[in-house]
N, C-alpha and C positions, 0 to 999 in steps of 0.2 A: 350436282349440288346435293349435299346431305341435309335431310330434313330431320330435325330433332324434336322430341316432345318437350315442350316447355313445362317446367315444374312450378312456375309462378307466372302471374299475369304480366303483361307488358308494362302496366303501371308500376308494379312492384320492382321490375327490372330497371325502369327509368329512375326510381327513387334510389336504388342501389348504385346505379351508374353516377348519379349526381353526388351521392355520399362519397363514392370513390374519388371523384374529382375534387371534392372539398378537403380531403385529408392528404395534403401534399407531403407533409413531413412525417406522418405516422406510418412507418413501413409495415408494422405488424397489423395495424388496423386495415390498411389498404390490402394486404394479403388476404385477410379474412373476407373483406367485401368482394375482392376479386374471385375468391373461391365460391362465394355465394352466387355471384353473377354467372360464372361458368356452370355451376350446379343448376341454377335456375333456367339456363338456356338449354339444359338437357345433356350436357357432357357427362360421360361416365367417370367414376372415381379414378380409374387408371389414368385417364387423360388429364384430369385436374391435378392429380398427384405429379404427373410428369411435367406439365407446363409450369406449375407453381413451385415445384420441388418441395412439397410438404408431405406429411405422413397421412395415412388413412385415418389415424386417430384424430388429427387436426380437422380433417374434412368432416368427420362424424361430429366432432364437438361443435364446429361452426354451424353446420346444418341443423343440429338438434337445438342449439341455443336460439337460432333464428326462428325455428318453428314454434318454440315455447314462448320466447320473450321479445322477439322482433329485433330490428336493427340496433336499437339502443344497447342491447346486451353485448354487442360486438364492438361498439365504438366507445364505450365508457370504460375508463380505467378505474378499477376498484382497489388498487394498491393503496394500503394504509400507511406504509412506511415501516421503519425498523422499531422494534420493541427493545429499547436500550437496556443494557444489563444492570447499570447502576442507578440508584435513586438520585434525586436532585442534590441531596445533602452529600452523598458520596462523590458526585461529580464536582461539587464545590471544594470538597476536601482535596481531591486529586488536583484540581486546578491550582489550589493554594500550594500544594506540595511541589508541583512543577515550577511555579513562579519563584518559590523560595529555595529551590535546590538546583545545583548545577547538574542537569540531566544530560548525559552523553549519548544515550540511545533509548529506544523504546523498550528494550529489555529491562532496563532499570525501572521504568514505570510499570510495566507488566508485573514484575516481581513485587513491587510495592502494593499494587492493587490486590494481587493474589494473597499476600501476607496480611493485609489490612482488612479486606472485605471478603476473602475467599471466592473471588470472581476471577475466572480465567479468560484472558483476552489473547487473540492472535496478534502477531506483529502488525498485520494490515489493519485489523480492527482498532488497535490502539493508535496507529498513525491517523486513521480517519477521525477518531475522537479528538486527538490533539489538534488537528487542522480545523475541525469544526469549532473548537474553542479558541482559535486564534493563534495557536503556536506554530512556528515554522522551524525547520531544521536548517541551520547554517553550518556548513563544514568549517571547522577552525582553520585559519590560515597561519602558517608558520611565520613568525617575525624574527628576523635575525637579531642577535644581541649586538650591543654596541662594541665596536672594536676598541680595545684598550690603547691608550697612548703609548708612545715609544718607550718612555721611561719605565712604565709598568711592565711592558714586555721584556725589557732588558733585565729588570730586577728578578722577575719570575724565571727567566732563562738562566741567570747566574745561580739562583738558588737550586734549581733542578740540576744544573751541571755539577755543582759541588756535591750534592747528595749522590748523584750517579758515580762520580769519580771516587767517592769514599767507599761505595758498595762494590765497585767493579774489582777492587783489589782482592776481594775474597770470592773469586769466581770459580770455586771448586765445584763439586757436585751438589752443593746445597741450593735450596730455593732462594730466590732473590730477596724475598721479604725477611727470611731468617738471617741472611747476611747483613741486611741493613740494621736489624735490631741487634745482632751480635757486634756490629761495628760501633753502634751508639753506646753499647755497654762497655766495650773496650775503651772508648774515648772517655767514658765517665771514670774508669779506673785510673787513668793516667794522671 
């Protein structure tokens, strides 16, 4: 049996173990607390690093924060959120633009924002903005045209056949469109 020198009291270890059990979903918080438990039980950094697959820097950060500020410094999330690039008025103008314009891609919106407000967005950032403001992308579906009735088909076929028959007579080395216009000019002269 290996005897290790405890770096904290049994009471402190018990509090850490209880905190570890209470944080079921927070993986990063549990890893920090687990790191402290192992450190408090006297494990060396190499063992902690190997068991938890974390860096020396993380071990140092966790132990230093705990020494200075206690367990709350490791379990509290201090993330404040994103500092958005546009002002409220600019966002309203953009929403109005998207609502009143047929926008086919985020590139169109990014270009509009860049030209209007001199603010550059990535495609991902603009997609997140649009989703956050209730817009969704729906891929357009092709809708087949109505099939013309039989009479219309026959009329078009007859017209095309007569035009082609007129033009085919001049099938020398000239371009087809030149032949058709030459044919129509020849018919006008008659």
